[in-house]
PDB file of N, CA, C, O and CB in Angstrom:
ATOM      1  N   UNK A   1     -31.018  64.100 -21.703  1.00  0.00           N
ATOM      2  CA  UNK A   1     -29.562  63.952 -22.339  1.00  0.00           C
ATOM      3  C   UNK A   1     -29.658  63.210 -23.019  1.00  0.00           C
ATOM      4  O   UNK A   1     -30.154  62.083 -23.013  1.00  0.00           O
ATOM      5  CB  UNK A   1     -28.466  63.655 -21.696  1.00  0.00           C
ATOM      6  N   UNK A   2     -28.970  64.047 -23.980  1.00  0.00           N
ATOM      7  CA  UNK A   2     -28.551  62.892 -25.747  1.00  0.00           C
ATOM      8  C   UNK A   2     -27.287  62.392 -26.053  1.00  0.00           C
ATOM      9  O   UNK A   2     -26.202  62.948 -25.881  1.00  0.00           O
ATOM     10  CB  UNK A   2     -28.688  63.733 -27.314  1.00  0.00           C
ATOM     11  N   UNK A   3     -27.469  61.547 -26.414  1.00  0.00           N
ATOM     12  CA  UNK A   3     -26.080  60.660 -26.671  1.00  0.00           C
ATOM     13  C   UNK A   3     -25.852  61.047 -28.208  1.00  0.00           C
ATOM     14  O   UNK A   3     -26.702  61.116 -29.096  1.00  0.00           O
ATOM     15  CB  UNK A   3     -26.268  58.737 -26.417  1.00  0.00           C
ATOM     16  N   UNK A   4     -24.625  61.255 -28.274  1.00  0.00           N
ATOM     17  CA  UNK A   4     -23.978  60.702 -29.608  1.00  0.00           C
ATOM     18  C   UNK A   4     -24.059  59.920 -30.428  1.00  0.00           C
ATOM     19  O   UNK A   4     -23.864  58.767 -30.045  1.00  0.00           O
ATOM     20  CB  UNK A   4     -23.223  60.438 -29.601  1.00  0.00           C
ATOM     21  N   UNK A   5     -24.378  60.123 -31.940  1.00  0.00           N
ATOM     22  CA  UNK A   5     -24.238  58.638 -32.111  1.00  0.00           C
ATOM     23  C   UNK A   5     -23.038  57.871 -32.611  1.00  0.00           C
ATOM     24  O   UNK A   5     -22.286  58.475 -33.375  1.00  0.00           O
ATOM     25  CB  UNK A   5     -25.163  58.288 -32.913  1.00  0.00           C
ATOM     26  N   UNK A   6     -22.806  56.850 -32.345  1.00  0.00           N
ATOM     27  CA  UNK A   6     -21.211  56.349 -33.044  1.00  0.00           C
ATOM     28  C   UNK A   6     -21.134  56.426 -34.794  1.00  0.00           C
ATOM     29  O   UNK A   6     -21.769  55.656 -35.516  1.00  0.00           O
ATOM     30  CB  UNK A   6     -20.889  54.426 -32.589  1.00  0.00           C
ATOM     31  N   UNK A   7     -20.391  57.317 -35.206  1.00  0.00           N
ATOM     32  CA  UNK A   7     -19.856  57.296 -36.327  1.00  0.00           C
ATOM     33  C   UNK A   7     -19.057  55.848 -37.068  1.00  0.00           C
ATOM     34  O   UNK A   7     -18.019  55.286 -36.719  1.00  0.00           O
ATOM     35  CB  UNK A   7     -19.047  58.358 -36.121  1.00  0.00           C
ATOM     36  N   UNK A   8     -19.906  55.563 -38.092  1.00  0.00           N
ATOM     37  CA  UNK A   8     -19.584  54.494 -38.796  1.00  0.00           C
ATOM     38  C   UNK A   8     -18.776  54.316 -40.139  1.00  0.00           C
ATOM     39  O   UNK A   8     -19.354  54.399 -41.223  1.00  0.00           O
ATOM     40  CB  UNK A   8     -20.601  54.063 -38.938  1.00  0.00           C
ATOM     41  N   UNK A   9     -17.124  54.014 -40.014  1.00  0.00           N
ATOM     42  CA  UNK A   9     -16.700  54.298 -41.414  1.00  0.00           C
ATOM     43  C   UNK A   9     -16.208  53.381 -42.144  1.00  0.00           C
ATOM     44  O   UNK A   9     -16.052  52.304 -41.568  1.00  0.00           O
ATOM     45  CB  UNK A   9     -15.856  55.178 -41.507  1.00  0.00           C
ATOM     46  N   UNK A  10     -15.858  53.443 -43.395  1.00  0.00           N
ATOM     47  CA  UNK A  10     -15.727  52.769 -44.250  1.00  0.00           C
ATOM     48  C   UNK A  10     -14.353  51.851 -44.288  1.00  0.00           C
ATOM     49  O   UNK A  10     -13.184  52.236 -44.292  1.00  0.00           O
ATOM     50  CB  UNK A  10     -15.954  53.565 -45.185  1.00  0.00           C
ATOM     51  N   UNK A  11     -14.884  50.505 -44.315  1.00  0.00           N
ATOM     52  CA  UNK A  11     -12.658  50.089 -43.957  1.00  0.00           C
ATOM     53  C   UNK A  11     -11.335  51.470 -44.404  1.00  0.00           C
ATOM     54  O   UNK A  11     -11.298  52.442 -45.158  1.00  0.00           O
ATOM     55  CB  UNK A  11     -11.930  48.250 -45.626  1.00  0.00           C
ATOM     56  N   UNK A  12     -10.660  50.985 -43.687  1.00  0.00           N
ATOM     57  CA  UNK A  12      -9.583  51.742 -44.278  1.00  0.00           C
ATOM     58  C   UNK A  12      -9.379  53.226 -43.652  1.00  0.00           C
ATOM     59  O   UNK A  12      -8.266  53.597 -43.278  1.00  0.00           O
ATOM     60  CB  UNK A  12      -9.868  51.833 -45.793  1.00  0.00           C
ATOM     61  N   UNK A  13     -10.763  54.212 -43.548  1.00  0.00           N
ATOM     62  CA  UNK A  13     -11.390  55.390 -42.842  1.00  0.00           C
ATOM     63  C   UNK A  13     -11.590  55.260 -42.111  1.00  0.00           C
ATOM     64  O   UNK A  13     -12.382  54.347 -41.878  1.00  0.00           O
ATOM     65  CB  UNK A  13     -12.195  55.944 -43.022  1.00  0.00           C
ATOM     66  N   UNK A  14     -10.903  56.287 -40.738  1.00  0.00           N
ATOM     67  CA  UNK A  14     -11.067  56.845 -39.668  1.00  0.00           C
ATOM     68  C   UNK A  14     -11.225  58.099 -39.494  1.00  0.00           C
ATOM     69  O   UNK A  14     -10.985  58.862 -40.429  1.00  0.00           O
ATOM     70  CB  UNK A  14     -10.348  56.567 -39.087  1.00  0.00           C
ATOM     71  N   UNK A  15     -11.699  58.616 -38.165  1.00  0.00           N
ATOM     72  CA  UNK A  15     -11.691  60.316 -38.013  1.00  0.00           C
ATOM     73  C   UNK A  15     -10.831  61.167 -38.753  1.00  0.00           C
ATOM     74  O   UNK A  15     -10.964  62.159 -39.469  1.00  0.00           O
ATOM     75  CB  UNK A  15     -11.342  60.742 -36.678  1.00  0.00           C
ATOM     76  N   UNK A  16      -9.784  60.357 -38.291  1.00  0.00           N
ATOM     77  CA  UNK A  16      -8.163  61.228 -38.473  1.00  0.00           C
ATOM     78  C   UNK A  16      -8.165  61.283 -40.112  1.00  0.00           C
ATOM     79  O   UNK A  16      -7.864  62.364 -40.620  1.00  0.00           O
ATOM     80  CB  UNK A  16      -6.416  60.143 -37.742  1.00  0.00           C
ATOM     81  N   UNK A  17      -8.440  60.338 -40.844  1.00  0.00           N
ATOM     82  CA  UNK A  17      -7.914  60.658 -42.279  1.00  0.00           C
ATOM     83  C   UNK A  17      -9.601  61.356 -43.275  1.00  0.00           C
ATOM     84  O   UNK A  17      -9.828  61.667 -44.444  1.00  0.00           O
ATOM     85  CB  UNK A  17      -7.100  58.745 -43.083  1.00  0.00           C
ATOM     86  N   UNK A  18     -10.386  61.325 -42.041  1.00  0.00           N
ATOM     87  CA  UNK A  18     -11.445  62.028 -43.097  1.00  0.00           C
ATOM     88  C   UNK A  18     -11.063  63.903 -42.478  1.00  0.00           C
ATOM     89  O   UNK A  18     -11.249  64.805 -43.295  1.00  0.00           O
ATOM     90  CB  UNK A  18     -13.662  61.267 -42.717  1.00  0.00           C
ATOM     91  N   UNK A  19     -10.673  64.177 -41.382  1.00  0.00           N
ATOM     92  CA  UNK A  19     -10.536  65.037 -40.886  1.00  0.00           C
ATOM     93  C   UNK A  19      -9.371  65.936 -41.719  1.00  0.00           C
ATOM     94  O   UNK A  19      -9.450  67.107 -42.090  1.00  0.00           O
ATOM     95  CB  UNK A  19     -10.411  64.637 -39.642  1.00  0.00           C
ATOM     96  N   UNK A  20      -8.246  64.960 -41.883  1.00  0.00           N
ATOM     97  CA  UNK A  20      -7.189  65.454 -43.394  1.00  0.00           C
ATOM     98  C   UNK A  20      -7.429  65.908 -44.809  1.00  0.00           C
ATOM     99  O   UNK A  20      -6.901  66.818 -45.448  1.00  0.00           O
ATOM    100  CB  UNK A  20      -6.451  64.407 -43.835  1.00  0.00           C
ATOM    101  N   UNK A  21      -8.694  64.732 -45.249  1.00  0.00           N
ATOM    102  CA  UNK A  21      -9.125  65.268 -46.319  1.00  0.00           C
ATOM    103  C   UNK A  21      -9.958  66.618 -46.086  1.00  0.00           C
ATOM    104  O   UNK A  21      -9.628  67.631 -46.703  1.00  0.00           O
ATOM    105  CB  UNK A  21      -9.834  64.264 -46.973  1.00  0.00           C
ATOM    106  N   UNK A  22     -10.938  66.628 -45.277  1.00  0.00           N
ATOM    107  CA  UNK A  22     -11.796  67.881 -45.157  1.00  0.00           C
ATOM    108  C   UNK A  22     -11.084  69.030 -45.189  1.00  0.00           C
ATOM    109  O   UNK A  22     -11.468  70.012 -45.825  1.00  0.00           O
ATOM    110  CB  UNK A  22     -12.565  67.937 -43.978  1.00  0.00           C
ATOM    111  N   UNK A  23      -9.677  68.988 -44.307  1.00  0.00           N
ATOM    112  CA  UNK A  23      -8.612  70.525 -43.977  1.00  0.00           C
ATOM    113  C   UNK A  23      -8.168  70.513 -45.749  1.00  0.00           C
ATOM    114  O   UNK A  23      -8.136  71.616 -46.295  1.00  0.00           O
ATOM    115  CB  UNK A  23      -6.662  70.219 -42.426  1.00  0.00           C
ATOM    116  N   UNK A  24      -7.923  69.584 -46.379  1.00  0.00           N
ATOM    117  CA  UNK A  24      -6.990  69.199 -47.616  1.00  0.00           C
ATOM    118  C   UNK A  24      -8.021  70.473 -48.121  1.00  0.00           C
ATOM    119  O   UNK A  24      -7.541  71.604 -48.208  1.00  0.00           O
ATOM    120  CB  UNK A  24      -6.935  67.274 -48.506  1.00  0.00           C
ATOM    121  N   UNK A  25      -8.877  70.329 -48.316  1.00  0.00           N
ATOM    122  CA  UNK A  25     -10.164  70.707 -49.522  1.00  0.00           C
ATOM    123  C   UNK A  25     -10.614  71.955 -49.128  1.00  0.00           C
ATOM    124  O   UNK A  25     -10.843  72.871 -49.919  1.00  0.00           O
ATOM    125  CB  UNK A  25     -11.616  69.636 -49.582  1.00  0.00           C
ATOM    126  N   UNK A  26     -10.738  72.013 -48.009  1.00  0.00           N
ATOM    127  CA  UNK A  26     -11.003  73.493 -47.005  1.00  0.00           C
ATOM    128  C   UNK A  26     -10.028  74.498 -47.377  1.00  0.00           C
ATOM    129  O   UNK A  26     -10.270  75.685 -47.594  1.00  0.00           O
ATOM    130  CB  UNK A  26     -10.771  73.279 -45.238  1.00  0.00           C
ATOM    131  N   UNK A  27      -9.006  73.969 -47.426  1.00  0.00           N
ATOM    132  CA  UNK A  27      -7.856  74.991 -47.516  1.00  0.00           C
ATOM    133  C   UNK A  27      -7.153  75.197 -49.309  1.00  0.00           C
ATOM    134  O   UNK A  27      -6.214  75.930 -49.620  1.00  0.00           O
ATOM    135  CB  UNK A  27      -6.525  74.294 -46.316  1.00  0.00           C
ATOM    136  N   UNK A  28      -7.965  74.301 -50.235  1.00  0.00           N
ATOM    137  CA  UNK A  28      -7.202  74.373 -51.517  1.00  0.00           C
ATOM    138  C   UNK A  28      -7.891  76.007 -51.816  1.00  0.00           C
ATOM    139  O   UNK A  28      -8.863  76.533 -51.273  1.00  0.00           O
ATOM    140  CB  UNK A  28      -7.603  72.884 -52.839  1.00  0.00           C
ATOM    141  N   UNK A  29      -6.768  76.664 -53.128  1.00  0.00           N
ATOM    142  CA  UNK A  29      -6.950  77.842 -53.797  1.00  0.00           C
ATOM    143  C   UNK A  29      -8.341  77.244 -54.967  1.00  0.00           C
ATOM    144  O   UNK A  29      -8.667  76.060 -55.060  1.00  0.00           O
ATOM    145  CB  UNK A  29      -5.265  78.416 -54.563  1.00  0.00           C
ATOM    146  N   UNK A  30      -8.874  78.197 -55.621  1.00  0.00           N
ATOM    147  CA  UNK A  30      -9.598  78.004 -56.634  1.00  0.00           C
ATOM    148  C   UNK A  30      -8.632  77.620 -57.438  1.00  0.00           C
ATOM    149  O   UNK A  30      -9.108  76.636 -58.003  1.00  0.00           O
ATOM    150  CB  UNK A  30     -10.394  79.013 -57.044  1.00  0.00           C
ATOM    151  N   UNK A  31      -7.658  77.775 -57.805  1.00  0.00           N
ATOM    152  CA  UNK A  31      -6.480  77.216 -58.998  1.00  0.00           C
ATOM    153  C   UNK A  31      -6.279  75.921 -58.812  1.00  0.00           C
ATOM    154  O   UNK A  31      -6.387  75.220 -59.818  1.00  0.00           O
ATOM    155  CB  UNK A  31      -4.958  77.866 -58.952  1.00  0.00           C
ATOM    156  N   UNK A  32      -6.022  75.418 -57.832  1.00  0.00           N
ATOM    157  CA  UNK A  32      -5.804  73.641 -56.873  1.00  0.00           C
ATOM    158  C   UNK A  32      -6.820  73.441 -57.126  1.00  0.00           C
ATOM    159  O   UNK A  32      -6.498  72.546 -57.907  1.00  0.00           O
ATOM    160  CB  UNK A  32      -5.504  73.275 -55.115  1.00  0.00           C
ATOM    161  N   UNK A  33      -8.247  73.452 -57.219  1.00  0.00           N
ATOM    162  CA  UNK A  33      -8.951  72.792 -57.316  1.00  0.00           C
ATOM    163  C   UNK A  33      -9.545  72.505 -59.203  1.00  0.00           C
ATOM    164  O   UNK A  33     -10.037  71.516 -59.747  1.00  0.00           O
ATOM    165  CB  UNK A  33      -9.740  73.312 -56.241  1.00  0.00           C
ATOM    166  N   UNK A  34      -9.208  73.820 -59.697  1.00  0.00           N
ATOM    167  CA  UNK A  34      -9.428  73.531 -60.922  1.00  0.00           C
ATOM    168  C   UNK A  34      -8.423  72.485 -61.748  1.00  0.00           C
ATOM    169  O   UNK A  34      -8.601  72.100 -62.904  1.00  0.00           O
ATOM    170  CB  UNK A  34      -9.489  74.755 -61.474  1.00  0.00           C
ATOM    171  N   UNK A  35      -7.410  72.154 -60.931  1.00  0.00           N
ATOM    172  CA  UNK A  35      -6.202  71.808 -61.576  1.00  0.00           C
ATOM    173  C   UNK A  35      -6.563  70.397 -61.243  1.00  0.00           C
ATOM    174  O   UNK A  35      -6.594  69.603 -62.183  1.00  0.00           O
ATOM    175  CB  UNK A  35      -4.723  72.473 -61.056  1.00  0.00           C
ATOM    176  N   UNK A  36      -6.867  69.930 -59.927  1.00  0.00           N
ATOM    177  CA  UNK A  36      -7.164  68.645 -59.356  1.00  0.00           C
ATOM    178  C   UNK A  36      -8.620  68.129 -60.480  1.00  0.00           C
ATOM    179  O   UNK A  36      -8.879  67.006 -60.914  1.00  0.00           O
ATOM    180  CB  UNK A  36      -7.559  68.873 -57.424  1.00  0.00           C
ATOM    181  N   UNK A  37      -9.374  69.482 -60.695  1.00  0.00           N
ATOM    182  CA  UNK A  37     -10.373  68.477 -61.599  1.00  0.00           C
ATOM    183  C   UNK A  37      -9.547  68.162 -62.828  1.00  0.00           C
ATOM    184  O   UNK A  37      -9.671  67.103 -63.443  1.00  0.00           O
ATOM    185  CB  UNK A  37     -11.942  69.226 -62.115  1.00  0.00           C
ATOM    186  N   UNK A  38      -8.681  69.142 -63.170  1.00  0.00           N
ATOM    187  CA  UNK A  38      -8.736  69.015 -65.032  1.00  0.00           C
ATOM    188  C   UNK A  38      -7.604  67.403 -64.875  1.00  0.00           C
ATOM    189  O   UNK A  38      -7.611  66.599 -65.807  1.00  0.00           O
ATOM    190  CB  UNK A  38      -7.619  71.037 -66.310  1.00  0.00           C
ATOM    191  N   UNK A  39      -6.967  67.218 -63.960  1.00  0.00           N
ATOM    192  CA  UNK A  39      -6.114  66.158 -63.693  1.00  0.00           C
ATOM    193  C   UNK A  39      -7.052  64.562 -63.942  1.00  0.00           C
ATOM    194  O   UNK A  39      -6.712  63.503 -64.469  1.00  0.00           O
ATOM    195  CB  UNK A  39      -5.523  66.441 -62.035  1.00  0.00           C
ATOM    196  N   UNK A  40      -8.566  65.089 -63.175  1.00  0.00           N
ATOM    197  CA  UNK A  40      -9.295  63.370 -63.472  1.00  0.00           C
ATOM    198  C   UNK A  40     -10.076  63.287 -64.571  1.00  0.00           C
ATOM    199  O   UNK A  40     -10.682  62.355 -65.099  1.00  0.00           O
ATOM    200  CB  UNK A  40     -10.375  62.771 -62.299  1.00  0.00           C
ATOM    201  N   UNK A  41      -9.938  64.514 -64.835  1.00  0.00           N
ATOM    202  CA  UNK A  41     -10.328  64.545 -66.611  1.00  0.00           C
ATOM    203  C   UNK A  41      -9.220  63.850 -67.352  1.00  0.00           C
ATOM    204  O   UNK A  41      -9.646  63.402 -68.417  1.00  0.00           O
ATOM    205  CB  UNK A  41     -10.415  66.254 -67.357  1.00  0.00           C
ATOM    206  N   UNK A  42      -7.878  63.595 -67.144  1.00  0.00           N
ATOM    207  CA  UNK A  42      -7.423  63.279 -67.901  1.00  0.00           C
ATOM    208  C   UNK A  42      -6.570  62.048 -67.237  1.00  0.00           C
ATOM    209  O   UNK A  42      -5.394  61.714 -67.386  1.00  0.00           O
ATOM    210  CB  UNK A  42      -6.961  64.317 -68.521  1.00  0.00           C
ATOM    211  N   UNK A  43      -7.348  61.652 -66.656  1.00  0.00           N
ATOM    212  CA  UNK A  43      -6.346  60.179 -65.978  1.00  0.00           C
ATOM    213  C   UNK A  43      -6.813  59.008 -66.684  1.00  0.00           C
ATOM    214  O   UNK A  43      -7.963  58.827 -67.085  1.00  0.00           O
ATOM    215  CB  UNK A  43      -6.593  59.749 -64.125  1.00  0.00           C
ATOM    216  N   UNK A  44      -5.845  58.241 -66.800  1.00  0.00           N
ATOM    217  CA  UNK A  44      -5.901  57.236 -67.536  1.00  0.00           C
ATOM    218  C   UNK A  44      -6.505  56.034 -66.823  1.00  0.00           C
ATOM    219  O   UNK A  44      -6.420  55.840 -65.610  1.00  0.00           O
ATOM    220  CB  UNK A  44      -4.673  57.034 -68.025  1.00  0.00           C
ATOM    221  N   UNK A  45      -7.229  55.111 -67.850  1.00  0.00           N
ATOM    222  CA  UNK A  45      -8.145  54.203 -67.267  1.00  0.00           C
ATOM    223  C   UNK A  45      -9.377  54.631 -66.148  1.00  0.00           C
ATOM    224  O   UNK A  45      -9.859  54.005 -65.204  1.00  0.00           O
ATOM    225  CB  UNK A  45      -7.261  53.278 -66.661  1.00  0.00           C
ATOM    226  N   UNK A  46      -9.663  56.042 -66.723  1.00  0.00           N
ATOM    227  CA  UNK A  46     -11.048  56.196 -65.916  1.00  0.00           C
ATOM    228  C   UNK A  46     -11.786  57.017 -66.888  1.00  0.00           C
ATOM    229  O   UNK A  46     -11.354  57.263 -68.015  1.00  0.00           O
ATOM    230  CB  UNK A  46     -10.963  56.972 -64.334  1.00  0.00           C
ATOM    231  N   UNK A  47     -13.156  57.526 -66.323  1.00  0.00           N
ATOM    232  CA  UNK A  47     -13.749  58.385 -67.356  1.00  0.00           C
ATOM    233  C   UNK A  47     -14.753  58.797 -66.756  1.00  0.00           C
ATOM    234  O   UNK A  47     -15.525  58.099 -66.100  1.00  0.00           O
ATOM    235  CB  UNK A  47     -14.093  57.837 -68.628  1.00  0.00           C
ATOM    236  N   UNK A  48     -14.830  60.151 -66.962  1.00  0.00           N
ATOM    237  CA  UNK A  48     -16.216  61.134 -66.329  1.00  0.00           C
ATOM    238  C   UNK A  48     -17.033  61.402 -67.165  1.00  0.00           C
ATOM    239  O   UNK A  48     -16.790  61.793 -68.307  1.00  0.00           O
ATOM    240  CB  UNK A  48     -15.983  62.524 -65.767  1.00  0.00           C
ATOM    241  N   UNK A  49     -18.563  61.136 -66.459  1.00  0.00           N
ATOM    242  CA  UNK A  49     -19.513  60.948 -67.410  1.00  0.00           C
ATOM    243  C   UNK A  49     -20.542  61.984 -66.425  1.00  0.00           C
ATOM    244  O   UNK A  49     -20.424  62.274 -65.235  1.00  0.00           O
ATOM    245  CB  UNK A  49     -19.963  59.165 -67.796  1.00  0.00           C
ATOM    246  N   UNK A  50     -21.462  62.354 -67.315  1.00  0.00           N
ATOM    247  CA  UNK A  50     -22.554  62.623 -66.609  1.00  0.00           C
ATOM    248  C   UNK A  50     -23.635  61.768 -66.584  1.00  0.00           C
ATOM    249  O   UNK A  50     -24.230  62.044 -67.626  1.00  0.00           O
ATOM    250  CB  UNK A  50     -22.946  63.667 -66.934  1.00  0.00           C
ATOM    251  N   UNK A  51     -24.477  60.570 -65.811  1.00  0.00           N
ATOM    252  CA  UNK A  51     -25.279  60.007 -65.632  1.00  0.00           C
ATOM    253  C   UNK A  51     -26.521  60.694 -64.944  1.00  0.00           C
ATOM    254  O   UNK A  51     -26.475  61.767 -64.342  1.00  0.00           O
ATOM    255  CB  UNK A  51     -24.765  59.124 -65.174  1.00  0.00           C
ATOM    256  N   UNK A  52     -27.870  59.746 -65.166  1.00  0.00           N
ATOM    257  CA  UNK A  52     -29.195  59.886 -64.595  1.00  0.00           C
ATOM    258  C   UNK A  52     -29.126  59.832 -63.538  1.00  0.00           C
ATOM    259  O   UNK A  52     -28.461  58.915 -63.057  1.00  0.00           O
ATOM    260  CB  UNK A  52     -30.088  59.155 -64.879  1.00  0.00           C
ATOM    261  N   UNK A  53     -29.696  60.666 -62.782  1.00  0.00           N
ATOM    262  CA  UNK A  53     -29.362  60.342 -60.848  1.00  0.00           C
ATOM    263  C   UNK A  53     -29.937  59.498 -60.422  1.00  0.00           C
ATOM    264  O   UNK A  53     -29.426  59.159 -59.355  1.00  0.00           O
ATOM    265  CB  UNK A  53     -29.732  61.346 -59.706  1.00  0.00           C
ATOM    266  N   UNK A  54     -30.956  58.802 -60.727  1.00  0.00           N
ATOM    267  CA  UNK A  54     -31.818  57.295 -60.771  1.00  0.00           C
ATOM    268  C   UNK A  54     -31.009  56.526 -60.978  1.00  0.00           C
ATOM    269  O   UNK A  54     -31.214  55.580 -60.217  1.00  0.00           O
ATOM    270  CB  UNK A  54     -32.907  56.980 -61.780  1.00  0.00           C
ATOM    271  N   UNK A  55     -29.921  56.296 -61.758  1.00  0.00           N
ATOM    272  CA  UNK A  55     -28.875  55.293 -62.026  1.00  0.00           C
ATOM    273  C   UNK A  55     -27.721  55.095 -61.283  1.00  0.00           C
ATOM    274  O   UNK A  55     -26.848  54.227 -61.312  1.00  0.00           O
ATOM    275  CB  UNK A  55     -28.439  55.463 -63.134  1.00  0.00           C
ATOM    276  N   UNK A  56     -27.902  56.074 -60.619  1.00  0.00           N
ATOM    277  CA  UNK A  56     -26.479  56.493 -59.572  1.00  0.00           C
ATOM    278  C   UNK A  56     -26.410  55.269 -58.152  1.00  0.00           C
ATOM    279  O   UNK A  56     -25.398  54.962 -57.522  1.00  0.00           O
ATOM    280  CB  UNK A  56     -26.800  58.528 -58.714  1.00  0.00           C
ATOM    281  N   UNK A  57     -27.341  54.926 -58.014  1.00  0.00           N
ATOM    282  CA  UNK A  57     -27.110  53.614 -56.849  1.00  0.00           C
ATOM    283  C   UNK A  57     -26.708  52.306 -57.587  1.00  0.00           C
ATOM    284  O   UNK A  57     -25.749  51.682 -57.133  1.00  0.00           O
ATOM    285  CB  UNK A  57     -28.648  53.204 -55.918  1.00  0.00           C
ATOM    286  N   UNK A  58     -27.388  51.811 -58.740  1.00  0.00           N
ATOM    287  CA  UNK A  58     -26.520  51.124 -59.726  1.00  0.00           C
ATOM    288  C   UNK A  58     -25.347  50.896 -60.023  1.00  0.00           C
ATOM    289  O   UNK A  58     -24.746  49.825 -59.936  1.00  0.00           O
ATOM    290  CB  UNK A  58     -26.649  51.382 -60.480  1.00  0.00           C
ATOM    291  N   UNK A  59     -24.884  52.139 -60.475  1.00  0.00           N
ATOM    292  CA  UNK A  59     -23.601  52.614 -60.982  1.00  0.00           C
ATOM    293  C   UNK A  59     -22.821  51.723 -59.722  1.00  0.00           C
ATOM    294  O   UNK A  59     -22.372  50.577 -59.697  1.00  0.00           O
ATOM    295  CB  UNK A  59     -23.380  54.540 -61.070  1.00  0.00           C
ATOM    296  N   UNK A  60     -22.887  52.860 -58.654  1.00  0.00           N
ATOM    297  CA  UNK A  60     -21.984  52.775 -57.382  1.00  0.00           C
ATOM    298  C   UNK A  60     -21.932  51.006 -57.010  1.00  0.00           C
ATOM    299  O   UNK A  60     -20.915  50.524 -56.512  1.00  0.00           O
ATOM    300  CB  UNK A  60     -22.791  53.840 -55.932  1.00  0.00           C
ATOM    301  N   UNK A  61     -23.203  50.119 -57.336  1.00  0.00           N
ATOM    302  CA  UNK A  61     -23.188  48.665 -57.084  1.00  0.00           C
ATOM    303  C   UNK A  61     -22.209  47.889 -58.165  1.00  0.00           C
ATOM    304  O   UNK A  61     -21.379  47.037 -57.845  1.00  0.00           O
ATOM    305  CB  UNK A  61     -24.737  48.106 -57.179  1.00  0.00           C
ATOM    306  N   UNK A  62     -22.458  48.329 -59.447  1.00  0.00           N
ATOM    307  CA  UNK A  62     -21.192  48.028 -60.002  1.00  0.00           C
ATOM    308  C   UNK A  62     -19.648  47.903 -59.820  1.00  0.00           C
ATOM    309  O   UNK A  62     -18.899  46.937 -59.967  1.00  0.00           O
ATOM    310  CB  UNK A  62     -21.236  48.557 -60.595  1.00  0.00           C
ATOM    311  N   UNK A  63     -19.392  49.339 -59.410  1.00  0.00           N
ATOM    312  CA  UNK A  63     -18.585  49.853 -59.000  1.00  0.00           C
ATOM    313  C   UNK A  63     -17.625  48.870 -57.932  1.00  0.00           C
ATOM    314  O   UNK A  63     -16.592  48.228 -58.122  1.00  0.00           O
ATOM    315  CB  UNK A  63     -19.201  50.949 -58.594  1.00  0.00           C
ATOM    316  N   UNK A  64     -18.338  49.047 -56.941  1.00  0.00           N
ATOM    317  CA  UNK A  64     -18.362  48.010 -55.550  1.00  0.00           C
ATOM    318  C   UNK A  64     -18.044  46.288 -56.225  1.00  0.00           C
ATOM    319  O   UNK A  64     -17.415  45.393 -55.658  1.00  0.00           O
ATOM    320  CB  UNK A  64     -20.351  48.105 -54.612  1.00  0.00           C
ATOM    321  N   UNK A  65     -18.711  46.240 -57.580  1.00  0.00           N
ATOM    322  CA  UNK A  65     -18.471  44.389 -57.693  1.00  0.00           C
ATOM    323  C   UNK A  65     -16.963  44.644 -58.001  1.00  0.00           C
ATOM    324  O   UNK A  65     -16.178  44.018 -57.289  1.00  0.00           O
ATOM    325  CB  UNK A  65     -19.500  43.256 -59.252  1.00  0.00           C
ATOM    326  N   UNK A  66     -16.454  45.442 -58.923  1.00  0.00           N
ATOM    327  CA  UNK A  66     -15.761  45.356 -59.714  1.00  0.00           C
ATOM    328  C   UNK A  66     -14.154  45.967 -58.928  1.00  0.00           C
ATOM    329  O   UNK A  66     -13.110  45.647 -59.498  1.00  0.00           O
ATOM    330  CB  UNK A  66     -16.478  46.035 -60.916  1.00  0.00           C
ATOM    331  N   UNK A  67     -14.088  46.711 -57.812  1.00  0.00           N
ATOM    332  CA  UNK A  67     -13.510  47.167 -57.117  1.00  0.00           C
ATOM    333  C   UNK A  67     -13.804  47.277 -55.707  1.00  0.00           C
ATOM    334  O   UNK A  67     -14.032  48.398 -55.253  1.00  0.00           O
ATOM    335  CB  UNK A  67     -13.353  47.961 -57.600  1.00  0.00           C
ATOM    336  N   UNK A  68     -13.834  46.099 -54.834  1.00  0.00           N
ATOM    337  CA  UNK A  68     -14.073  46.140 -53.179  1.00  0.00           C
ATOM    338  C   UNK A  68     -13.608  47.576 -52.773  1.00  0.00           C
ATOM    339  O   UNK A  68     -12.697  48.187 -53.332  1.00  0.00           O
ATOM    340  CB  UNK A  68     -13.084  44.881 -52.248  1.00  0.00           C
ATOM    341  N   UNK A  69     -14.462  48.094 -51.579  1.00  0.00           N
ATOM    342  CA  UNK A  69     -14.055  48.843 -50.829  1.00  0.00           C
ATOM    343  C   UNK A  69     -12.764  48.872 -49.779  1.00  0.00           C
ATOM    344  O   UNK A  69     -12.571  49.856 -49.065  1.00  0.00           O
ATOM    345  CB  UNK A  69     -14.968  48.937 -50.413  1.00  0.00           C
TER     346      UNK A  69
END
């Protein structure tokens, strides 16, 4: 018999919220996806950039220090 491991969620996230998010993206049209990406590039106070993959863990730590989860 196998036991299903209990999923751990980040603060303020639960299975229902994740399911709704997945459903949202699963049902987006290609035009809606493009519009969402374009809006992200235009968002005030945020920057989108390409970084070397090996730097991602350090960047995530810095973001966590600036804005707690």
